[in-house]
C-alpha positions as CSV (number, residue, x, y, z in Angstrom):
1,M,11.8,-27.9,21.5
2,P,9.8,-24.8,20.4
3,S,6.3,-24.1,22.0
4,L,3.0,-24.1,20.4
5,D,2.5,-20.4,21.0
6,G,6.0,-19.7,19.8
7,F,5.2,-21.1,16.5
8,K,1.8,-19.1,16.3
9,T,3.7,-16.0,16.7
10,W,6.3,-16.9,14.2
11,F,3.6,-18.0,11.6
12,D,1.7,-14.3,12.4
13,Y,4.7,-12.6,11.6
14,D,5.3,-14.8,8.4
15,I,2.0,-13.9,7.4
16,L,2.5,-10.2,7.6
17,I,5.8,-10.3,5.8
18,T,4.6,-12.3,3.2
19,A,1.3,-9.9,2.9
20,F,3.8,-6.9,3.2
21,A,5.9,-8.5,0.2
22,V,2.6,-8.8,-1.7
23,V,1.6,-5.3,-1.3
24,L,5.0,-3.8,-2.1
25,V,4.9,-6.1,-5.6
26,V,1.3,-4.7,-6.0
27,A,2.1,-1.1,-5.5
28,F,5.4,-1.6,-8.1
29,V,3.2,-2.9,-11.0
30,G,0.6,-0.3,-10.2
31,L,3.1,2.6,-10.1
32,E,4.8,1.1,-13.2
33,R,1.5,1.1,-15.1
34,F,0.4,4.6,-13.8
35,V,3.9,6.0,-15.3
36,G,3.4,4.3,-18.5
37,V,0.1,5.9,-18.7
38,A,1.0,9.1,-17.3
39,G,4.1,9.0,-19.9
40,R,1.3,9.8,-23.0
41,L,-0.6,12.2,-20.9
42,P,-0.1,16.1,-21.0
43,L,1.6,16.6,-17.9
44,E,0.6,20.5,-18.1
45,H,-3.3,19.9,-18.1
46,P,-5.1,20.9,-15.3
47,T,-7.1,17.7,-15.3
48,F,-4.0,15.7,-15.1
49,A,-2.8,17.5,-12.2
50,L,-6.3,17.3,-10.2
51,A,-6.2,13.4,-10.9
52,V,-2.6,13.3,-9.3
53,T,-3.7,15.3,-6.3
54,G,-7.1,13.3,-5.8
55,V,-4.8,10.0,-5.9
56,G,-2.3,11.7,-3.4
57,F,-5.2,13.0,-1.1
58,G,-6.8,9.2,-1.5
59,V,-3.5,7.5,-0.4
60,V,-3.3,9.6,2.6
61,L,-6.9,8.9,3.7
62,V,-5.9,5.3,3.4
63,L,-2.8,5.3,5.3
64,L,-4.8,7.2,7.9
65,W,-7.3,4.8,8.0
66,V,-4.9,1.9,8.3
67,A,-3.2,3.7,11.0
68,S,-6.5,4.0,12.8
69,R,-7.2,0.4,12.6
70,L,-3.9,-0.8,13.8
71,N,-4.2,1.2,16.5
72,T,-7.4,0.2,17.7
73,Q,-6.5,-3.0,17.5
74,Q,-3.9,-3.0,20.4
Protein backbone atom coordinates (compact mmCIF):
# COMPACT_ATOMS: atom_id res chain seq x y z
CA MET A 1 0.00 0.00 0.00
CA PRO A 2 1.41 3.44 -0.86
CA SER A 3 2.49 5.66 1.98
CA LEU A 4 1.11 9.12 2.65
CA ASP A 5 4.56 10.67 2.09
CA GLY A 6 4.80 9.04 -1.32
CA PHE A 7 1.37 10.37 -2.24
CA LYS A 8 2.35 13.89 -1.17
CA THR A 9 5.50 13.69 -3.29
CA TRP A 10 3.52 12.45 -6.29
CA PHE A 11 0.96 15.22 -5.77
CA ASP A 12 3.75 17.83 -5.66
CA TYR A 13 5.13 16.58 -8.97
CA ASP A 14 1.64 16.46 -10.45
CA ILE A 15 1.11 20.11 -9.51
CA LEU A 16 4.47 21.06 -11.03
CA ILE A 17 3.71 19.23 -14.28
CA THR A 18 0.27 20.84 -14.48
CA ALA A 19 1.74 24.29 -13.82
CA PHE A 20 4.38 23.71 -16.50
CA ALA A 21 1.69 22.71 -19.00
CA VAL A 22 -0.34 25.83 -18.19
CA VAL A 23 2.75 28.02 -18.61
CA LEU A 24 3.47 26.42 -21.99
CA VAL A 25 -0.09 27.03 -23.19
CA VAL A 26 -0.03 30.65 -22.01
CA ALA A 27 3.37 31.21 -23.64
CA PHE A 28 2.17 29.66 -26.90
CA VAL A 29 -0.98 31.79 -27.00
CA GLY A 30 1.00 34.91 -26.09
CA LEU A 31 3.59 34.21 -28.77
CA GLU A 32 0.86 33.61 -31.32
CA ARG A 33 -0.75 36.95 -30.48
CA PHE A 34 2.63 38.70 -30.56
CA VAL A 35 3.39 37.27 -33.99
CA GLY A 36 -0.05 38.40 -35.19
CA VAL A 37 0.59 41.94 -34.00
CA ALA A 38 4.18 41.91 -35.26
CA GLY A 39 2.99 40.88 -38.72
CA ARG A 40 1.28 44.25 -39.07
CA LEU A 41 4.26 46.30 -37.87
CA PRO A 42 7.15 47.57 -39.97
CA LEU A 43 9.93 45.23 -38.85
CA GLU A 44 12.71 47.60 -39.91
CA HIS A 45 11.51 50.38 -37.63
CA PRO A 46 13.88 51.14 -34.70
CA THR A 47 10.98 51.28 -32.23
CA PHE A 48 10.07 47.69 -33.04
CA ALA A 49 13.67 46.56 -32.61
CA LEU A 50 13.81 48.34 -29.26
CA ALA A 51 10.59 46.67 -28.12
CA VAL A 52 11.84 43.21 -29.10
CA THR A 53 15.13 43.86 -27.31
CA GLY A 54 13.26 45.04 -24.22
CA VAL A 55 11.04 41.97 -24.17
CA GLY A 56 14.06 39.69 -24.59
CA PHE A 57 15.91 41.45 -21.80
CA GLY A 58 12.84 41.15 -19.58
CA VAL A 59 12.57 37.43 -20.28
CA VAL A 60 16.23 36.94 -19.36
CA LEU A 61 15.72 38.85 -16.11
CA VAL A 62 12.64 36.79 -15.22
CA LEU A 63 14.50 33.54 -15.94
CA LEU A 64 17.41 34.65 -13.75
CA TRP A 65 14.99 35.58 -10.96
CA VAL A 66 13.22 32.21 -11.18
CA ALA A 67 16.54 30.36 -11.15
CA SER A 68 17.69 32.27 -8.07
CA ARG A 69 14.38 31.57 -6.29
CA LEU A 70 14.66 27.86 -7.06
CA ASN A 71 18.29 27.84 -5.93
CA THR A 72 17.54 29.46 -2.56
CA GLN A 73 14.72 27.01 -1.77
CA GLN A 74 17.08 24.05 -1.63
